C-alpha positions as CSV (number, residue, x, y, z in Angstrom):
1,M,192.8,-35.4,8.3
2,V,195.2,-38.0,7.0
3,S,192.6,-39.9,4.9
4,G,191.4,-36.9,2.9
5,N,187.8,-37.4,4.0
6,W,186.3,-34.5,5.9
7,S,184.9,-36.9,8.6
8,G,188.4,-37.9,9.6
9,G,188.5,-41.4,8.1
10,G,187.8,-43.1,11.4
11,S,190.1,-40.9,13.5
12,G,187.1,-39.5,15.4
13,A,188.2,-35.9,14.7
14,T,185.4,-34.3,12.6
15,P,185.8,-30.5,12.2
16,G,182.8,-28.5,13.4
17,S,181.3,-25.1,13.1
18,G,183.7,-23.5,15.6
19,D,186.9,-25.0,14.2
20,N,189.6,-23.3,12.1
21,I,190.7,-25.5,9.2
22,T,194.1,-25.2,7.4
23,I,194.9,-27.3,4.3
24,N,198.7,-27.4,3.8
25,S,200.5,-27.8,0.5
26,N,202.2,-30.9,1.9
27,A,199.0,-32.8,2.9
28,P,199.2,-36.5,1.9
29,N,195.7,-36.5,0.4
30,N,193.3,-33.9,-1.0
31,L,190.4,-32.9,1.3
32,V,187.0,-34.3,0.1
33,L,183.8,-32.9,1.6
34,D,181.4,-35.7,2.6
35,Q,178.3,-33.5,3.4
36,N,177.4,-29.9,3.8
37,R,179.7,-28.4,6.4
38,T,180.2,-25.1,8.3
39,V,183.6,-24.0,9.8
40,A,184.8,-20.8,11.5
41,N,188.0,-20.0,9.5
42,F,189.3,-21.8,6.4
43,T,192.8,-21.6,4.9
44,V,193.9,-23.3,1.7
45,G,197.6,-23.3,1.4
46,G,198.4,-25.2,-1.8
47,D,196.4,-28.5,-2.1
48,T,193.1,-29.3,-3.7
49,V,189.7,-29.1,-1.8
50,D,187.0,-31.2,-3.5
51,L,183.6,-29.9,-2.6
52,G,181.9,-32.8,-4.5
53,T,178.2,-31.9,-4.6
54,Y,178.2,-30.2,-1.1
55,T,178.5,-26.7,0.3
56,L,181.2,-25.4,2.6
57,I,180.3,-22.3,4.6
58,T,182.8,-20.3,6.5
59,T,181.5,-17.9,9.2
60,G,184.9,-16.2,9.6
61,I,187.8,-15.6,7.3
62,T,188.8,-17.7,4.3
63,Y,192.3,-17.5,3.0
64,F,193.5,-18.8,-0.4
65,N,197.3,-19.0,-0.6
66,G,197.4,-21.2,-3.6
67,G,195.7,-24.5,-4.3
68,L,192.5,-25.4,-6.0
69,V,188.8,-25.7,-5.1
70,T,186.8,-28.1,-7.3
71,Q,183.2,-29.3,-7.6
72,R,181.7,-32.4,-9.3
73,Q,178.6,-30.7,-10.5
74,P,178.0,-27.2,-12.0
75,K,177.3,-24.9,-9.1
76,Y,178.1,-21.4,-8.1
77,I,180.9,-20.7,-5.7
78,R,179.8,-17.6,-3.8
79,L,182.4,-15.5,-2.0
80,T,181.8,-12.5,0.1
81,V,184.9,-10.3,0.1
82,S,185.7,-7.7,2.7
83,F,188.6,-5.3,2.5
84,W,190.1,-3.6,5.5
């Protein structure tokens, strides 16, 4: 996602519910959610993810290796944490 828009900015590559998403610290733009989305696994490796007013659901594993998650309206960010 070069444009930063979740929908791919016209590239035709919109991540879906079975996809694994990784946001690298060297991404040219911050990721901006454009509607409620569901993905399998989600990794934030140093950049900002802007949820806007939407919800991001991960059905698998979510990794935070730095970076920032923001929202434009007061909402709760609910995390379910599992330890092995």
